[in-house]
Each structure stands twice: as C-alpha cells, then as structure tokens.
C-alpha positions in Angstrom: -8.1 -83.4 295.9 -10.3 -85.5 294.5 -11.7 -84.4 291.2 -9.6 -82.8 288.2 -6.4 -83.4 289.7 -4.4 -82.5 286.1 -6.3 -80.7 283.7 -4.8 -82.8 280.6 -8.3 -84.4 279.0 -7.5 -88.1 277.5 -9.0 -91.5 276.3 -7.9 -95.3 275.8 -7.6 -96.8 272.9 -8.5 -100.7 274.5 -9.6 -103.4 272.0 -11.9 -107.5 272.4 -9.0 -109.3 272.3 -4.8 -109.3 271.9 -4.0 -109.0 268.6 -6.9 -106.2 268.0 -3.8 -103.3 266.8 -3.7 -101.8 269.6 -0.5 -100.6 269.7 -0.4 -99.7 265.7 -3.7 -97.7 266.7 -2.1 -96.5 269.8 1.3 -95.3 267.3 -0.6 -93.5 265.0 -3.0 -91.8 267.0 -0.2 -90.0 269.2 1.1 -89.0 265.9 -1.7 -87.8 264.3 -2.5 -85.6 267.1 1.4 -84.8 267.0 1.0 -83.2 264.1 -1.9 -81.1 264.3 0.4 -79.6 267.0 -0.6 -80.8 270.4 1.7 -82.6 273.0 0.7 -85.3 273.7 1.7 -87.7 276.8 1.1 -91.6 275.9 1.0 -94.3 278.7 0.9 -98.6 278.2 -1.6 -99.9 280.9 -0.1 -103.1 282.4 3.7 -103.9 283.4 5.0 -103.5 279.9 8.3 -102.5 278.5 8.1 -102.4 274.5 5.1 -101.6 273.3 6.2 -97.6 275.0 9.0 -97.4 272.8 6.6 -97.4 270.4 4.1 -94.5 271.4 7.4 -93.0 272.8 8.5 -92.6 268.9 5.0 -91.6 267.5 4.8 -88.5 270.5 8.4 -87.6 270.9 6.9 -88.1 274.5 8.2 -90.4 277.3 5.7 -92.7 277.1 5.1 -93.9 280.8 3.5 -97.1 282.6 -0.4 -97.4 284.1 -0.2 -100.2 286.0 -2.1 -100.6 289.1 -0.9 -104.1 291.1 1.5 -102.5 292.6 0.1 -99.6 293.8 -3.5 -98.8 292.9 -4.0 -95.9 294.6 -1.2 -94.1 292.6 -2.5 -94.2 289.4 -4.3 -90.2 289.6 -0.6 -89.2 290.4 1.2 -91.0 287.6 -1.1 -89.5 285.2 -1.0 -86.1 286.4 2.9 -86.0 287.3 3.9 -87.5 283.2 1.5 -85.3 282.0 2.8 -81.9 284.1 6.7 -83.2 283.6 8.5 -80.9 281.6 6.1 -78.7 278.8 2.5 -80.2 280.2 0.3 -81.9 278.1 -2.3 -81.2 275.6 -4.1 -84.3 275.3 -2.8 -88.2 276.8 -3.3 -91.3 274.7 -3.9 -94.2 276.9 -3.1 -97.9 275.1 -4.6 -100.9 277.0 -3.7 -104.1 277.9 -5.0 -107.7 276.5 -8.1 -107.8 275.6 -10.8 -104.7 277.5 -11.4 -106.8 280.5 -8.5 -109.4 280.8 -7.0 -108.9 284.1 -6.1 -110.4 287.4 -8.9 -112.9 287.9 -12.2 -112.9 286.9 -12.8 -109.5 288.4 -10.9 -108.4 285.8 -8.6 -106.1 288.4 -6.1 -103.8 286.8 -7.4 -104.2 283.2 -8.3 -101.9 281.0 -11.7 -101.3 281.8 -10.2 -101.2 285.5 -8.5 -98.4 285.1 -11.0 -97.0 282.9 -12.9 -96.7 286.1 -10.1 -95.1 288.4 -9.6 -92.6 286.3 -12.8 -92.1 284.8 -11.9 -92.0 281.3 -13.5 -92.8 278.5 -12.6 -95.6 276.2 -12.2 -96.0 271.8 -12.5 -99.7 272.1 -10.7 -101.0 268.5 -12.3 -104.0 267.1 -10.8 -106.4 264.3 -13.0 -105.9 261.6 -12.4 -108.7 259.4 -15.2 -110.8 258.0 -17.4 -108.7 259.8 -20.1 -106.0 259.7 -22.7 -106.4 261.7 -21.0 -108.6 264.4 -19.0 -105.4 264.7 -22.0 -103.7 266.6 -22.5 -106.7 268.5 -18.9 -106.8 270.0 -19.4 -103.4 270.9 -22.8 -103.9 272.8 -21.4 -106.7 274.5 -18.4 -104.7 275.6 -20.5 -101.7 276.9 -23.1 -103.9 278.6 -20.9 -105.7 280.7 -22.2 -104.4 284.3 -20.3 -103.6 286.9 -17.0 -103.6 284.8 -18.1 -101.8 281.6 -16.4 -98.3 281.3 -17.9 -95.7 279.1 -17.5 -96.7 275.1 -17.5 -93.4 273.7 -16.6 -94.7 270.1 -15.5 -97.2 267.5 -12.9 -98.0 265.3 -12.5 -100.3 263.2 -9.1 -102.2 262.2 -8.5 -104.0 259.2 -11.8 -102.6 257.2 -11.8 -103.8 253.7 -13.5 -99.8 252.1 -15.2 -97.6 252.3 -18.7 -100.0 251.9 -17.2 -102.0 254.3 -16.8 -99.5 256.8 -20.1 -97.7 256.5 -21.8 -100.7 257.1 -20.3 -101.1 259.8 -21.0 -97.6 261.0 -24.4 -98.0 260.2 -25.0 -101.2 262.4 -23.3 -99.5 265.6 -25.6 -96.9 265.6 -29.0 -98.4 264.6 -28.1 -101.9 267.2 -25.5 -100.5 269.7 -25.8 -96.4 269.8 -22.1 -96.2 269.6 -20.5 -93.8 267.0 -18.3 -95.2 264.4 -15.3 -92.4 264.5 -12.8 -94.3 262.2 -11.4 -97.3 260.3 -8.0 -98.8 259.5 -7.5 -100.8 256.2 -5.4 -103.6 256.5 -1.4 -102.6 256.2 -0.2 -106.0 257.8 2.9 -105.2 255.5 4.0 -102.9 257.7 3.3 -104.2 261.1 5.8 -104.5 264.0 7.6 -107.2 263.8 7.7 -109.2 267.0 10.1 -111.9 269.2 9.7 -113.5 272.5 8.4 -111.7 274.9 6.7 -109.2 272.2 7.3 -106.6 269.8 10.6 -105.7 268.9 11.6 -102.4 270.8 11.4 -99.6 268.5 14.9 -98.7 269.1 16.1 -101.8 267.6 14.8 -100.9 263.9 16.1 -98.1 261.7 12.0 -97.7 259.8 10.6 -97.5 263.5 9.3 -93.6 262.6 8.7 -94.6 258.7 6.7 -98.0 259.7 4.3 -95.3 262.6 4.1 -92.5 259.7 2.5 -95.8 257.2 0.0 -96.4 260.0 -0.5 -92.8 260.6 -1.2 -92.2 257.0 -3.9 -95.1 256.7 -5.3 -94.0 259.8 -5.8 -90.4 259.2 -7.5 -90.6 255.3 -11.0 -91.8 257.7 -10.5 -91.0 261.8 -12.9 -88.1 262.4 -9.5 -86.7 264.4 -11.7 -83.9 266.2 -15.0 -86.3 267.4 -12.0 -88.0 269.1 -10.5 -85.2 270.6 -14.0 -83.5 271.5 -14.1 -87.6 273.4 -11.1 -86.6 275.5 -12.1 -86.4 279.2 -10.4 -84.8 282.3 -9.7 -87.2 284.3 -11.0 -88.0 287.9 -9.9 -90.3 291.2 -8.8 -90.0 294.6 -5.4 -88.5 294.1 -2.6 -89.3 296.3 1.5 -89.3 296.0 4.2 -91.6 297.0 5.8 -90.6 300.5 9.4 -90.6 299.2 11.2 -89.1 301.9 14.1 -86.7 302.4 16.7 -87.1 299.7 19.8 -89.6 300.0 23.4 -88.6 300.2 26.7 -90.0 301.3 29.0 -88.5 304.5 30.5 -85.6 302.3 26.7 -84.4 301.3 27.8 -85.7 297.3 24.7 -87.3 295.7 24.6 -91.2 295.1 25.9 -91.7 291.4 23.7 -94.8 289.7 24.5 -95.9 286.9 21.3 -98.0 284.9 22.4 -100.0 282.1 20.6 -99.0 278.8 21.4 -99.7 275.5 19.5 -102.5 273.4 20.1 -105.3 275.5 19.2 -103.8 279.1 16.1 -102.1 277.7 12.8 -102.6 280.2 12.9 -99.4 282.0 10.1 -98.5 284.2 11.1 -94.5 283.3 9.6 -93.4 287.0 12.6 -95.4 288.3 14.5 -93.0 287.0 12.0 -90.3 288.5 11.6 -91.8 291.4 15.9 -92.5 292.2 16.5 -88.1 290.9 13.6 -87.2 293.8 15.5 -88.9 296.2 18.4 -86.8 295.2 20.6 -89.7 293.1 22.8 -88.4 290.1 21.4 -91.1 287.4 24.0 -91.4 284.4 22.8 -94.1 281.3 25.7 -96.9 280.6 25.7 -99.2 277.6 27.5 -102.7 278.5 27.2 -103.4 274.8 29.8 -100.2 273.8 30.9 -98.6 277.0 35.0 -99.2 278.6 33.7 -99.0 281.5 31.7 -97.7 284.1 31.4 -93.8 285.0 34.1 -93.2 287.7 32.3 -92.6 291.1 29.8 -94.4 290.8 28.2 -96.0 293.7 25.4 -98.3 292.7 25.1 -99.9 289.2 21.8 -100.6 288.0 21.4 -103.9 285.6 17.3 -103.4 284.0 15.8 -106.4 281.6 16.1 -106.6 278.9 17.4 -108.6 275.8 20.7 -109.9 276.7 20.3 -113.0 274.8 20.0 -111.4 271.4 23.3 -109.2 271.7 24.9 -111.5 273.6 27.9 -111.8 271.0 28.2 -107.7 271.8 28.0 -108.5 275.4 30.7 -111.0 276.0 33.2 -109.1 273.6 33.0 -106.3 275.4 35.4 -107.7 278.1 36.6 -104.2 279.3 33.2 -103.4 280.7 32.5 -106.7 282.2 35.9 -106.7 284.1 35.1 -102.8 285.0 31.6 -104.8 286.6 33.2 -107.1 288.2 36.1 -105.2 290.0 32.7 -103.0 290.8 31.4 -106.5 291.9 34.0 -106.6 295.0 33.5 -103.4 296.7 30.0 -101.6 295.0 26.3 -102.7 295.2 24.4 -103.7 292.1 20.9 -103.9 291.9 19.8 -106.6 289.1 16.3 -107.4 287.5 15.7 -110.4 285.0 18.0 -109.7 282.0 20.3 -108.3 284.3 20.8 -111.0 285.9 21.4 -113.1 282.9 24.8 -110.6 282.5 25.8 -111.0 285.9 26.0 -115.1 285.6 28.7 -117.3 283.9 27.2 -117.3 280.5 23.9 -117.5 278.2 23.1 -121.0 276.0 21.3 -119.7 273.4 20.4 -121.0 269.4 23.2 -123.1 270.3 25.8 -121.2 271.5 27.2 -120.2 274.7 28.5 -117.3 275.2 30.0 -116.1 278.8 29.1 -113.4 281.0 30.3 -111.6 283.8 30.6 -114.3 286.1 29.2 -112.8 289.5 26.6 -115.5 290.1 27.7 -118.8 290.5 24.5 -120.1 287.8 24.3 -120.7 284.6 21.2 -119.8 281.8 19.5 -121.6 279.2 16.9 -119.8 277.0 14.0 -122.4 276.7 12.0 -120.8 273.7 8.5 -120.5 276.0 7.4 -118.5 278.5 8.7 -120.1 281.9 6.4 -117.5 283.7 4.5 -115.1 283.5 2.6 -112.6 285.3 2.0 -110.7 288.5 3.7 -111.8 291.6 4.3 -111.6 295.4 7.7 -112.3 296.6 8.6 -112.4 300.0 12.1 -111.7 301.3 13.8 -115.2 302.7 16.8 -112.8 304.1 18.1 -109.1 304.0 19.3 -107.8 300.5 19.7 -104.8 299.1 15.9 -103.1 299.2 14.5 -105.4 301.7 14.7 -107.3 305.2 13.5 -110.3 305.3 10.1 -111.3 306.1 9.4 -107.7 303.9 6.9 -109.0 300.8 6.6 -106.4 297.3 4.6 -107.1 294.5 5.9 -107.5 291.3 5.9 -109.2 288.0 7.8 -111.9 285.5 8.4 -112.4 282.8 10.5 -114.7 280.8 12.2 -117.9 279.3 14.8 -118.2 280.9 16.0 -120.6 283.2 18.8 -120.0 285.8 20.4 -123.1 287.4 21.3 -123.6 290.7 18.1 -121.5 291.5 18.6 -118.3 294.0 16.8 -118.5 297.4 16.5 -114.6 298.1 12.6 -114.8 297.7 9.7 -117.4 298.3 7.7 -116.0 295.3 4.2 -116.6 295.2 1.7 -116.0 291.6 -1.3 -113.2 292.4 -3.6 -115.3 290.7 -2.4 -118.6 292.3 -1.4 -117.8 295.7 -0.8 -121.7 296.2 2.1 -121.8 293.1 5.0 -120.3 294.8 8.7 -120.6 293.6 12.3 -119.7 294.8 14.3 -116.8 293.4 17.3 -114.0 293.2 20.6 -114.0 294.4 22.1 -111.8 297.2 26.4 -112.1 297.3 29.2 -109.6 298.0 28.6 -109.4 301.7 24.4 -108.4 300.3 25.4 -105.9 298.4 24.3 -107.7 294.9 20.8 -108.5 294.8 19.3 -110.2 290.6 16.2 -111.1 290.7 13.6 -111.9 287.8 11.3 -110.0 289.3 10.7 -106.4 288.1 9.2 -103.6 290.7 8.1 -100.4 290.2 9.7 -98.7 292.7 6.6 -95.8 293.1 4.7 -98.8 294.9 8.3 -99.5 297.2 9.5 -96.1 297.6 11.0 -97.5 300.7 12.4 -100.2 299.2 14.5 -97.5 296.9 15.7 -95.2 300.0 17.1 -98.2 301.4 19.6 -99.5 298.2 20.9 -95.7 297.7 21.0 -95.6 301.9 23.2 -98.3 301.3 25.4 -97.5 298.3 25.7 -94.2 299.9 26.8 -96.1 302.6 29.7 -98.2 301.1 30.7 -95.3 299.4 31.7 -93.7 302.1 32.9 -96.4 303.7 35.2 -96.9 300.6 36.0 -93.3 300.2 37.0 -93.7 304.4 39.2 -96.9 304.3 43.2 -96.8 304.1 
C-alpha cells in the first residue's frame, strides 16, 4: 500500500526557530477547527511529552508523537492509526519541532521538513513578525527555497503582528516577493502565554486555566485567520505504509492477561500513548496508578511501569505517600518493574532539589541530585551490556534522553552513544532484583522495538505464573 494510506487530510505547523509560538498556534488552530465541528487529530513531531498535553486539551483528542528517529518507516502507520482510532478524524494538525529544518545533523534528519516529505503534507510556516514586515517575506522565501530539503510551504501565519496595517504590509510583501499567501496573523497576547520550567512548558494538566488560556489564543487568532483557506490547504498524506510486527498476544500460563500498572499523574506524565496501545495489542491489561495519591498498586499487578515526569516537583507528595512506596518496594521483591528517567528517580534513595532532600523508594542504591541544567539531551543509541527486561546483551535500541539530574553511583546496564556524536558515550541504567527490574534514563518508543516490549511482557507473565505456583 503506497498512496493515500489515510483519508484524513492534514497540514504541519512549522516555524523558523524554537520560541516562535508553534504550540500556541497549533493549540489555537485545533480549538478553532474543533469549534467548527471537525474531529481534529493533533500530532507533535519529535520526542516531546509536554506540548502534546496542550494539543490534547485543545482538540479533545489524544495527541500522538511522530518521531522518526526510532523507526522512520513507521511514520505513515502512526499517522493513519491515530486518525482512525475511535471516531475517524476529519483533519490532522501536526505541530513541528524546533526550526523547520532542525533535526539530527546538517541534513535535518527527522526534522519538521523531513516529516513533511515522509508524509507528503503541506507546511504552514509560522513567522515571528515582531519588528518585521517585508523581512517576513524574505524569511518565508528562504525557507521555501532550501533545496533539496524544502517541503511545500502553502501559507504563512504571522505571529505577534502589531495590527491590521502591519498584517497588510506582510501579506503584500509575501505575495509580491515570495508567492506565498498570508492566511492569518495573531496579535501579541504574551500575557496569556503558557508558562515554562525546566524540560519545557508546564504540562496542561497542572494548570487549572489551561483551557481558558488556549481559548484566549484561539479567539485572538480566529479573528484574523482565513479558516476556509486553511482547511483547503490540508492534503491527504502519502508514503510507503508499513505496520510494526507485533505478533500474537502474551498471556500467563492460566491464559489470563498480563496486568500492567502504569504510573500516570503529575509526577509521571511523560508518556508515548502509542506504548499503551502496543501493550494492549500484545494482550496486556493496563491500568493507570498514581504514586502521589493511591494507597497501593492494584491487586494482581504483574508489571509496573514508571515513566518519566517531574518527581522532583512533587517529591513531597511522593515521599509522604509511604503506603504506596511500601507497596512498590514489596512488589519489587517478586514482580517486574520498568522505569524511565523520572521513574528511575522514584526508585532511588532520594532526590536532592532546591536545598531539600526527599526520600524515595530506595530500591536502587543510588542518590539523585538535580543539576539546574540539562545533563544530557537528544537522540541516542543504547547497547545492552547485560540481559535485562527488554534486551539481551549486545542488542541495541534507539531512544532519547533529556534530564536535569545526575545519579550516583552510575549504573551500567547500557553503553549509550549520542546519535549526533557517536564517539561520545556513557554508562546508564540499573538492572536489579535478578533481572526483574530495569531503570534507565532512556525514553523508548515500544512500537519501534515491539520485540523488546513483548519480551518484557513474557518475563512478567513467567514471573507471575511461577509466583502463583510457588508454595
């Protein structure tokens, strides 16, 4: 299957650089289209866990990631699968990452432009128009002309324009010098901007006024946006369609599904929602739990997954919930645990942050110190130094890291190499409890490594079955 693997038309919101207002514009557009009665499927390019929370809130539909690095060939699958999940989507809005051409290396691999080519989707270029008019046309023309990387730029939205006359000048210059239409402009409404902290925006779920902030942006943009023209720009995607090889469902010896508890609250909010889907495709029964507020793990849990997030921000609530922490410690002696980044911090002795130390579960014999700056950031390739829940020694997977913490002593489950500088490597990760526990800074997309996810479920099923049969 090659062309039109999905009937859902879409477009991409790209920008000249980070900080241009992509999330603001994408969320506003999602809400505008939703208010028109359209079922809007949002996407975020790259390995971002935070911006999608705003697109989800704006559209009322779960935002998905389109990250080409782990498995480039699966981008058409992710697009089509998300658009047809539940009620079919009428239109897709894809928020870009960084600047249009910024990706891995000078070729811009896995960038917004790369994905536009991979899916054959048009790009709406968002340009910061503060203190610029004809220069906006020069910017747009340059971005539309960078061969062979340039995708089809079908229109421009001018962000932070000062008013109607300013927008008219920009539109005239765009038409005369770049041949690209101005389809909308947004006034400067920075007083309603989404607040940030380390790792990016504050997740939408943490803010009671998220919906109101998005609505303010949507109202500001809708007054100056040619919505019909925007809808007409959307195109059906194209590309080589391939589905991940998942295999048959995994079950325990008595035929029951593997029960997976996944931490999902303010402290643990960094999810690839596609990972939940893959676990379900593999027959697992998933349940969300909150280490902040629940008393204990659900009865019958076979596998605990602790994703990344902000445990340092919620360290008081986590450390105060001793009952849940004890249930995790008890479970670690007989069950399987997979922890990523913030989840690994929760399993440590404790977290030192802003001059305070909060005790954590103490399952991993290491302490955590928040550094105040990014310790590591970007795409990586990790080779297993020893057998673990996911991998066999010598196997490699693609993932990414971004964190502001250091753990010591360092674990040695993986040898990790930076994708942009393969000569730069470091040790990472802990294997404990007889191989039933794996904790790492790596963030993995299970669809890209379905065999590894299957292996984890098989181990959890075997451990659970053996525990049930033991006297």
